[in-house]
C-alpha positions, 0 to 999 in steps of 0.5 A: 516486450520480451518475457524471460524466466531468468532464475538468477538472483536479483541485484541492486538497491531493491534487494535490501535487508532490514538489518542493513537499513535499520541502523541508518536513516537513509530511507527517511526524508526529513522535510525542510522548514520551507517544504513544510511551509509550502505544503501547509499553505497550498494544503490550506488553499486546497482545503478552502477550495474543496475541489472535486477529488475526481477531477483535480490535477497537480497543475491546479496546485503547484508545489515548486519548493517540494518539486525536487523532493517529489521527483527524487521520491518517484526516482527512489520508488521506481529505481531505488529501494522502492519505499521512502518515509517522509517526516516533519509534517506537524499534523498534531497542529492540523485538523484531520481535514488539513492533514488529508488535504496535504496528503492528497496533494502530495499524492496527486504530484506522484500519481493518479489517485485510485478507487480503493473499494467499490464505494469509490473512496479515493482516500481510505482510513486504516483504523479499528472500527470494531473489536473483530479479529481476522478469525472472523471471515467478515473482518477486513485487515484495515479495520482490525487490530490484529497482526497482518500477513505480508501482502501487496495492495492493488495499486502501483503506489500505496501511501500511508499518513499517520494521524495518530499512532496506537498506544502500543504496537502497530509498527509498519513492516516492509520486506523486499520482494527481491530478497524474498525471491533470492532466498527462495532461489538459494534455498529451494531452487526447485520451488522458485519457478512456481513464483511465476505461475498464476495463483488464485487470490481471494478478492471478497476478503479484501473488499466485500463489495468486489464484483467477484470472489477471486482473481488470478495473478502470479507472485513474481514477474520478470520482464525485460530484466525488471523484477516485480512482486505481488504477494499475499499468502493469506489471500491465496490460502483463503481463496481455497474456501471457494470450491470452484478454485483449483486446489493448491498443489503440495509444492505450492503450499510448500512455497507459500509457507517458505515465503512466510518463514523467510519474511518472519526471520530476524533481519529480513524485514524492516520495522518502522514506528509511525509518528504523527505526520509520517508519510510512507510511500511504497511501490507495490512491485518492490516490497510487501508490507504488513503491520504488527498487532496493536493496542488502542487508546480507549477514547475514539478520538485517540485511536490509531488512525492512518490515511491511505492513498492508492496511486496509479504511477505509470512509468512504463514498468513491464510486467507479465499480462494479468499481473496483480489485481489490475482490474482496479480502476482509476478515478476517471472511470465511471462507477455506480458510486459516481452516480449519486446526486452529491459529491459525497466522499469526493470532497476532501472535507468529507473524505477526511471522515472515516466510514465507521459502518463500512468493513466493521 
């Protein structure tokens, strides 16, 4: 593997702009009636069987009707724009458990589910479980209603399924990593090389049970002609709270502010309002994601509620050593959470129930 820093613009489908895509539905796959029927039938069987989520494999639950769509989804993530929205599931007619079963099953055919926290959860819930804001240092972004900064998650693929949208706001927002890099290169070529140098990222504020307070990773990787991004300026700035972390240089601070400025400019990012049943697949190396602030319905059962999967999707993508939060383990490694006597959240029925006392 050869690594080279080629400060030239990134071209290809991954270098998109929101204003070029917002008027089309080329990034949306509308499930056919036959695909929906298969997912409902096999998802129902998955729910009835209730397999151990740590060991179930796609061969246990084939999806022949959806196979071509799933193959093309993987192709779009790996070599296309890096994201896809899937629409057509009738989650308003399902129980949350059946929705979770269908979602987990789809993910299983695209990659290996990964633990999302030190509790071992393979299926996480994005919903406001308290009235905290991000001004509270103990608050987690997935558990509040605030607007989120653009960031990457700790997996190859991150997927979201909308069970219930908010009363107002809460749009999912994506920005192309290649477009961010291209804009930095065009405006401040003197700062662009810093994207490929290590930054310290706050780990504790992403997971309060994390084994250490921070980790290091460059923001960009360019290996064998393949460009990748790993971002999160808020987590880089908050890592400065730890005295042992080296202070950011003036140039690094300029770069981080420039990334935020570009991402917020009209036309750069793509907003999508989630409808019940929507599933968003995103390759973390291709784009950063965020969310607009939102208002909830007062009733608990009507709150904005998304399901989240992290998937290991190893297609041999070359990245520089130590890129991203690659210490996150897959479901096959043993952790303390796996030593419990019962299966806990490794049952789809239990995993479909959000933890109301974690991250609140």
